[in-house]
C-alpha positions, 0 to 999 in steps of 0.5 A: 276189751279183753287183752290178748295173752299168750297161753301158759306153756304146758309141763310135759315130758322130754321123751329122749331124756325122760326129763320134764320140759317147758317151751318158752318164747324169747325176746326175738320170738324164737322158741326156747326149751327149758329142762326142769329135772326128772319128769313127774317129780315134786322138784320138777313141778316146783322148777316149772312154777318158778320158770313160769313165774319169772316168764310171766313177770317178764311180760311172758317173754324170755331174753336170749341166752346170755342177755343178762350180760348185755349180749341182747341187741337194741332191737331185741330189747325193744321187742321184749319191752313192747310186750310190756308196753302193750299190756301195761299202758291201758285204761281201766276198760282195757283200751290202750292209752296214748302212751304206746304211741309216744313210746314208739316215736321216742324209740324211733331214733334209738332203733334207727341209729343203734338197732343192731348194737348190743345193749351193753354198748349203749351208753351216755354218748349213744343217748346224746346222739339220739337226742341230737337226732331229735334236735335236728328233727326240730322237736321242741325242747320239752318234748325231747326231754320227755322222749329221752326219759321214755328211753331211759324208762325202757332200760330201767325196765330191762334192768328190773327184769335182768335183761341188761347189766345194772351199769347201763341205766346208771350211765344213762341217768348221767345225761341231764335234760336240756335246759332253756336257752342252753341248747340248739333245741327249739323253744316252744311258745307257752300256752296262753289263754284265748280271748273270748272275742276270738272264740265268739268270732270263730263259733259261726264257722263251727259245726253245731256239735263242735260249737256246743263243745267249745261253749261248754268247755269255755264255761266248765274248763273241762279237758278236751278228752273229758268233753269228747267222751261225754255220755248221758249216763255219766251225769247226775242231774238230781240237783240244780247243778249237774255233776259229770263224772268222766269214766276215763280221765287223766288222773284215773290211774292215780285213783283220783275222782273227777267231777265237773260242775255244770250250771244252768248255762251249761245245762242249756247247751247240753239239753239239745244233745242229750241221748235216750241211750245212757251209753251213747256219746253226746257229741257225735261226728256222725250226727254232725255229718247228718245235720250238715247233709240235711242242711244241704238238702234243705238248701237245694234249688232243684228237686232231688230226682231219682236220677240224682240219687242213682248218680250219688250212689254211683259216685259214692262207690268210686269216691269212698272216704278214708273213714266214715264219721265215728260215734264220738270225737277225739281230741285230735279231730276236735282240734282240727275242726277248730283249726279249720274254723279259724282259717275261715274266720280269719282268712289269709291275705288275698295274695296268700290264700288258696284259689278255688280251682287249686289243689293243696299241692298246687297251692303250696307249689305256687308259694315261695319260701317267704310266703310259706313262712308268712302263712305259718306266721299268720296261722300261729297268730290267728289259730287257737286250739281247745286246750287254750279254753281251759287256760281262759277259764282258769284265768277268769276263775282265778280273777273272780273267785281266787286260786283255790276255787279255780283249783277245785273247779279245774280238778287239780290236786295242788294250787301249783298246777292251777298256777300253770293254767291261770295267768296273773291278771296284770290289771289288778296289780296296776290298779293296786300300784296306782292306789298305793303309790 
C-alpha cells in the first residue's frame, strides 16, 4: 500500500519583491510563505534546500510562528504529531499498525481537558489530571501507565522537532508510573493458562475454521495475529516438520526472524484448509459463512422453491449486514468467536439467561444491577480467549521439555519473557518436597 505524501513545495519567484519564495503548511493546516533571498541565486537555492529538509524532517509540517517558545496549543501539537504517527507506525508492506489507535485513545483526555492550553503550560499536574481521568474511566493500571507513556512520547517528539521548549518534557518525566496497590486504578487479573478440558468442551460450538485455529494454536503456541494471517505460500513443506514464516509478526520491526514449527498433528489440522493460491488466507470468515449456509441448506425440511429465493433476495435488500465477511480473521473477530462459543458451552443460570423472544436491550433492562454483576462474574469465570492458549502451550512445553525449548518454540529472545507465559508447575515442586522431606 502506497503512503499518502504531500507534494514537495516548489521554488518560485515572489513578483512584488523579486525574492525567491516557498509556501509550506503549518501544524494547523494553514499556508505559510517563507522568503529565501534573491531569486535564482545559489544562496536562495541553498536556503530552499535547508527549509525543505527541515520541513520534511518535521513530517512535512511546520509549527505556527513562535511555537518553539511554547505558544503552540495542545490541539495544534496533536495535529502536527498525527502526521508523524500516520507515516511512522506502519508495517513493511505499508499497512498501518494498531499503534495509531492506541495513541488516539491515549490522547483523548489530553485533548478533552487541555486542547486549547499552550504546550508551555502543560506540566506534571496536567499530566496527572489526564491520568486521573483514565482512572475514573476504570482503565486498568498497566493500560494507564502505557497511555501516559504515549503522551510523553508525543511531547518528546515535539521537543525533538523544536515545537516545544525542552523543559516541558523534563517536567513530564518527573511523573512516575502508578504502582501496584498504591493507587485507585483497577488492578487487572493476570492472564492464566486455560485448561484443555475447557477448550475441548468449547470446540463443538465453534465454526470449523475457528475450531481449526484453536486446535492449531494449542499445538504450536503461535500468537493469534500469526494465525489469522496464515497463507499457503508462507509454509516450507519440504521437511517432515513444516516451517511457517509469518510475513508480519510482532518483532519484525526489530529485524528478528520468526519461525513456527508444525508437526504431523498440526499438518493434519491444516491440510483441509490449504489453498491453491499461495497468497490466499488459509482461515477465511467468508469461507466459514459459506460452510454454515451450506449446512443450513442441507438441513432444510422443505424444498427451496423459487418463491423462497425471491423472498430471500428481497429480504437481503432490506436487511443488509453492517459488513460482509472478510477474506481473513482479525485478532478481535477470532476472540469474539471464541467468546460466543464459550457462552453456548457454559450457559448462564436459567434465571439470568436471555429469553428467545428478548432483544439484547430488553434483556439488560430486565436484569437488576446485582444480576448484571452475576452475569459479568459468570462470564469472567467461564469465558477464555485465544491468548490463553499460548500460555497453556508454554506451560506444557516448560514442564515437559524445559524453559529453553519453550523459549525457542514460542519465539522469545530471552527466557525471561517465556517465564511470563509459562506458569510454574506446583505439582513437580510438591513431589520433590515429598521425596526430600
